[in-house]
C-alpha positions, 0 to 999 in steps of 0.5 A, a space after each residue: 965330254 967337256 966341250 959340252 959345257 961351252 955349248 948353248 945350241 944343241 941339234 939332234 937329227 931323230 931317225 937313226 941318230 935318236 932312234 934306232 930305225 926309220 919312224 914314218 915306215 914304221 908309223 904307218 905300217 903300225 896303224 895300217 895293222 890296227 886299221 887293216 881295211 886301209 891297207 889297198 889304199 896304201 898301194 897308191 903309193 907304188 907309182 911315187 916309189 918306181 918314180 924314186 927308184 928310177 930317180 925321177 922324183 925326191 924323197 920329200 914326193 915319195 913321203 908325200 904320196 906314203 902318208 897321202 894313200 895310207 893316212 889320207 883322210 885319217 882324223 886329228 884325233 885317231 892320229 893322236 891316239 896312234 901317237 900315244 901308242 907309238 911313240 910310247 912304244 917308241 921310247 921304250 924299245 927304239 931309242 939309243 940309250 947313248 942319244 938319251 944320255 947326250 941329251 940329258 947332258 946338254 939339258 943339264 948344261 942348259 942348253 937349248 935342245 932342238 930336235 931337226 927331223 925330215 920325218 913329218 910333223 904328225 908325230 915328230 913335235 910329240 916326240 920332241 916334247 917327250 924328249 924334253 926339247 925346246 923347239 922342234 923342226 920337221 916336215 909339215 903336212 897338209 891338212 883339210 880342216 881335221 882330216 889329213 890331206 898328206 901332201 907337204 906344207 913346207 920342204 922335206 927337211 932334209 939335206 940342204 934344207 936342213 942348213 938353212 933351218 940351222 942358220 935361221 936357228 943360229 941367227 935367233 941363237 948366236 953362240 957356239 952350237 953342237 949338232 948330230 946326225 947320222 946319214 951324208 945328207 946330215 954332212 952339210 949341216 953338221 959341218 957348220 957347227 963347232 961340235 958336228 957328230 956323225 953317229 952311227 954312220 954308214 963307212 961312207 959317211 963315216 970317210 966323208 966325216 973324217 975328211 971334214 974333220 967331224 967326230 964320229 961316234 957309235 951310239 948304242 
């Protein structure tokens, strides 16, 4: 679109916007399939899952419980090895062609590309590098030296936390900005930029985006 030529900051969500599916669940499940002796440990997520279902805890706690139970104690080198396989397959088979093209359009325009995701830093920075992003904002995780703890070291980068992160970005990089997200939770920061786009949103999210005057697109 012609408007892209005027954009200086371009912020992309990951899951459901660039990728076709949730990344964390597939990341964890893929690792467990290759390390089946760890599968019983994954049952440790069940209490947090029940609490989340009953709305007694948030997504951040559930995310931490999943990583801590399934991946706790895994070394950095083990995860780095898994990242290579996971990310290569994801980029080859699990991303929207339209998303890759939009990233390329912004790159050709000389825009500052940011990947801003609630997914964890276990693999999001590596995906950002592979996509040619200049900066990454994602949910941090704790380590004990070389071994993963799994608890969060930052707030879960979702909803209002993305708003805070976007405001900090724009304080450093003033001027027109664009942002792309796929969920109702993303609307909170999409409405703050000059070119906010809801991608592949649910019917409810599309209705809310229309009321907010946001562009809606279907990426394939």
